[in-house]
Structure formats: structure tokens, C-alpha cells
C-alpha positions in Angstrom: -62.4 -63.0 -41.0 -66.0 -60.9 -42.1 -66.8 -61.5 -45.5 -65.7 -58.0 -47.5 -67.2 -58.9 -50.7 -70.4 -56.4 -49.7 -67.7 -53.2 -49.6 -68.2 -51.4 -52.6 -69.2 -47.6 -53.9 -72.8 -47.4 -54.5 -74.2 -48.6 -57.8 -75.9 -45.1 -57.8 -72.8 -42.9 -57.6 -72.9 -41.3 -60.8 -73.2 -37.5 -61.0 -76.5 -37.5 -62.7 -77.9 -39.3 -60.0 -76.2 -36.6 -57.5 -77.8 -34.0 -59.2 -81.3 -36.0 -58.8 -80.7 -36.3 -55.2 -79.8 -32.7 -54.7 -83.0 -32.2 -56.1 -85.0 -34.6 -54.0 -83.4 -32.8 -50.8 -84.6 -29.6 -52.0 -88.1 -30.4 -52.7 -88.1 -32.3 -49.1 -87.5 -29.1 -47.6 -84.0 -30.1 -46.4 -80.1 -28.9 -47.0 -77.4 -30.6 -46.9 -74.3 -29.3 -45.1 -70.5 -29.7 -44.7 -67.5 -31.0 -46.8 -66.2 -34.6 -47.5 -63.5 -35.7 -45.9 -60.3 -35.6 -47.3 -59.2 -39.2 -45.9 -59.0 -42.3 -47.7 -60.9 -44.6 -45.2 -63.0 -43.4 -41.8 -65.7 -44.5 -39.4 -68.9 -42.5 -40.3 -71.2 -42.2 -37.2 -75.2 -41.2 -37.4 -76.5 -39.2 -34.4 -79.3 -38.9 -33.0 -81.0 -41.7 -34.5 -84.4 -41.9 -32.9 -86.8 -42.8 -36.2 -87.1 -45.2 -39.3 -87.0 -41.9 -41.3 -83.6 -41.2 -40.7 -82.3 -43.9 -43.5 -84.6 -42.4 -45.4 -83.4 -38.7 -45.3 -79.8 -40.2 -44.6 -79.4 -41.9 -48.1 -80.9 -38.9 -50.0 -78.7 -36.5 -48.5 -75.7 -39.1 -48.6 -76.3 -39.1 -52.4 -76.8 -35.8 -52.6 -73.6 -34.8 -51.3 -71.5 -37.4 -53.1 -70.7 -39.6 -50.0 -71.4 -43.1 -51.0 -70.2 -42.4 -54.4 -66.7 -41.5 -53.8 -65.8 -44.2 -50.8 -66.4 -47.9 -50.8 -68.4 -48.6 -47.7 -70.2 -50.9 -45.3 -72.1 -51.5 -42.1 -71.7 -53.7 -39.4 -74.8 -56.6 -39.1 -74.7 -60.1 -37.1 -72.9 -63.0 -39.9 -76.5 -65.1 -38.9 -78.4 -62.2 -40.2 -76.8 -61.7 -43.4 -77.6 -65.5 -44.3 -81.2 -65.1 -43.8 -83.8 -65.8 -46.8 -84.7 -62.1 -48.6 -83.3 -60.5 -45.7 -79.9 -61.8 -45.9 -79.1 -60.7 -49.8 -80.9 -57.2 -49.0 -78.4 -56.6 -46.2 -75.3 -57.6 -48.1 -76.5 -55.8 -51.4 -76.9 -52.5 -49.0 -73.6 -53.0 -47.9 -73.8 -55.2 -44.5 -70.5 -56.9 -43.1 -71.4 -60.3 -41.3 -69.6 -59.8 -37.9 -69.0 -63.5 -36.4 -69.9 -62.8 -32.8 -68.4 -66.7 -32.0 -65.0 -65.7 -33.2 -62.2 -65.5 -31.1 -61.6 -62.4 -32.4 -64.3 -59.6 -31.3 -65.9 -56.7 -33.3 -63.4 -54.5 -32.9 -60.6 -56.8 -33.9 -62.5 -58.1 -37.2 -63.3 -54.7 -38.1 -59.6 -53.8 -37.5 -58.5 -56.3 -40.0 -61.0 -55.2 -42.3 -59.9 -51.7 -42.4 -56.6 -53.0 -42.9 -57.1 -54.9 -46.0 -58.7 -51.5 -47.9 -56.9 -48.5 -49.0 -60.3 -47.0 -49.0 -63.4 -47.6 -46.8 -66.0 -46.1 -45.1 -68.0 -47.8 -41.8 -71.2 -46.2 -41.1 -72.1 -46.4 -37.6 -75.2 -45.5 -35.5 -73.4 -45.2 -31.9 -76.8 -45.6 -29.9 -77.3 -49.0 -31.7 -81.5 -48.5 -31.6 -83.9 -45.9 -32.0 -85.2 -46.0 -28.2 -83.3 -43.8 -25.5 -80.2 -45.6 -23.8 -78.3 -44.2 -20.9 -75.0 -44.3 -23.1 -73.7 -44.7 -26.2 -72.2 -48.0 -27.5 -68.3 -47.7 -27.5 -67.5 -50.3 -30.2 -67.0 -47.2 -33.0 -64.7 -45.6 -30.7 -62.2 -48.4 -30.3 -62.5 -49.7 -34.2 -61.2 -45.8 -35.1 -58.5 -46.4 -32.4 -57.6 -49.5 -33.4 -57.6 -49.4 -37.1 -56.2 -46.0 -36.8 -58.9 -44.1 -38.7 -60.3 -41.0 -37.8 -64.3 -40.3 -37.1 -66.3 -38.2 -39.5 -69.8 -37.0 -37.1 -72.6 -37.0 -39.3 -76.1 -35.6 -38.4 -80.0 -35.9 -39.2 -81.4 -32.6 -37.5 -85.0 -32.7 -38.2 -85.2 -29.1 -35.9 -83.9 -27.5 -38.9 -84.1 -29.8 -41.6 -80.8 -30.4 -42.5 -78.3 -33.3 -43.0 -74.5 -33.3 -43.0 -71.2 -34.1 -42.1 -69.3 -32.6 -39.6 -64.9 -32.2 -39.5 -62.5 -34.9 -39.2 -61.8 -35.9 -35.9 -58.6 -37.9 -34.8 -59.6 -39.8 -31.2 -56.8 -39.2 -28.9 -57.9 -42.4 -26.5 -58.6 -39.9 -23.9 -62.2 -40.8 -23.4 -64.0 -37.9 -21.6 -62.3 -35.0 -23.6 -63.2 -37.1 -27.3 -66.7 -37.7 -26.0 -66.4 -34.1 -25.1 -66.2 -33.1 -28.5 -68.9 -34.9 -29.5 -71.1 -33.5 -27.1 -70.7 -29.9 -27.8 -71.1 -30.9 -31.6 -74.2 -32.7 -31.3 -75.8 -30.5 -28.5 -77.7 -28.0 -31.6 -78.9 -31.2 -33.6 -82.1 -32.9 -33.1 -83.4 -36.5 -34.0 -87.4 -36.3 -35.0 -88.3 -37.4 -31.5 -85.6 -35.5 -29.5 -86.5 -36.9 -25.8 -85.5 -41.2 -27.0 -82.0 -39.4 -28.5 -79.5 -41.9 -26.6 -76.8 -40.1 -23.9 -73.7 -38.8 -25.0 -71.5 -41.3 -22.6 -69.9 -44.7 -22.9 -71.5 -47.4 -20.3 -68.6 -47.2 -17.8 -66.0 -44.5 -17.6 -63.5 -46.7 -16.3 -63.8 -49.6 -18.3 -63.6 -47.4 -21.4 -60.7 -45.5 -20.2 -58.9 -48.9 -20.0 -60.1 -50.5 -23.2 -58.8 -46.9 -24.6 -55.3 -47.6 -23.4 -55.5 -51.2 -24.9 -56.5 -50.3 -28.2 -54.3 -47.3 -28.9 -51.5 -49.7 -27.8 
């Protein structure tokens, strides 16, 4: 079972800091869009992820909209990383949840347990898993949502229109292609800093994903 003591609301989640973040976003020439989801727990996916600048703009936008003040949050990292000197404490402070890759429980099962133990939780994931272009998304976020029976909230950092925000609450159905069609349509007009590096919105193997979806939804 991962150490969940790192899951908490932002210590900067105050109204004065939210107003400060809104001013910073405006000063940068950006805007935030969308409404906070009316659900107690969810998987937040952020796409496209093509630059280290995504974290800078994304965090200011998240504070400006009030996202990090309302939900305890976390993101997944290897459990060995949270034990590294210097980097480990920083990852834990930021909300890094150490996932044991050697456990008999895979990452989906471990995070399903984490969701079951929390009344409120936002798990943030970049489905590409890298800033480089890939032929597909990693599918873990999808099966975590299915298995934990929580929705997915798509978030974006769109450099083409200098905007960042949240999309609608989306409940995965287990119909992989239909759900990916929704994602493709939602992200069609949103571009990263380096658009050519954005990964394709598809999973590695359609047949494997259909089988995994059936297992996760059981």
C-alpha cells in the first residue's frame, strides 16, 4: 500500500493567494477557463505535455482557479524516487505518491486502494508520461478511474490561445474507443508549446485495452 501521508491540500490554498495567482496569470497574458468539478474525487489528466514550462503555467492556473485548495491531491512516482536524498523530500512535499513496482499489486490496484481510503482526492496524471512525442498515451489513468469508479477531468495548457483550464467531468464507460473519441474531440483545439511533440491520443493496443477495460470494470 503506498504511503498516502503526502496527500493533502495545498498549504497555499487560501483566498488571498488565489487572488494573487489570478493576478499573476493575468500579468502573464494568460486566462483560466472552466468550472471546478462537483465530485469528491477524480483523476485529473493534463494534455498536451510538451515542455517543462507546463508545470509553471499549470500550477499558477491551478491556484488561480482554486483547484489545489479544494481537494487533497497527489501524483504517482516510483517509490524509490521518494527515498532519494533532496529530491525525495521535494517529491513528497509536492504530493508524490510512491508506487511499488515490485508489489504483487500493480499501479492500478494500488491507486484503487488509495481512492477507496479517501473521501476526497484528486490524482493528477500526464497521460503521455513524457514531454517527447509518443505514438500513444499510457492507459493507466483510464483503468485507475474505471477500477476506482471515479470520473476523469481533462485539463489543458493551451499555448496557442494562452489559456489553461478544466473540461467537463467525464465518466469512463469501458468502451475504450468511444471514450478516446471524446478525448480527441476535446483536445483537438488545444496545443502545447511544441505541438509536434504532442503524443497521439490512443492506447498502445486496442485489443489489449478492450480486454483490460473489461477486467477493470468487473
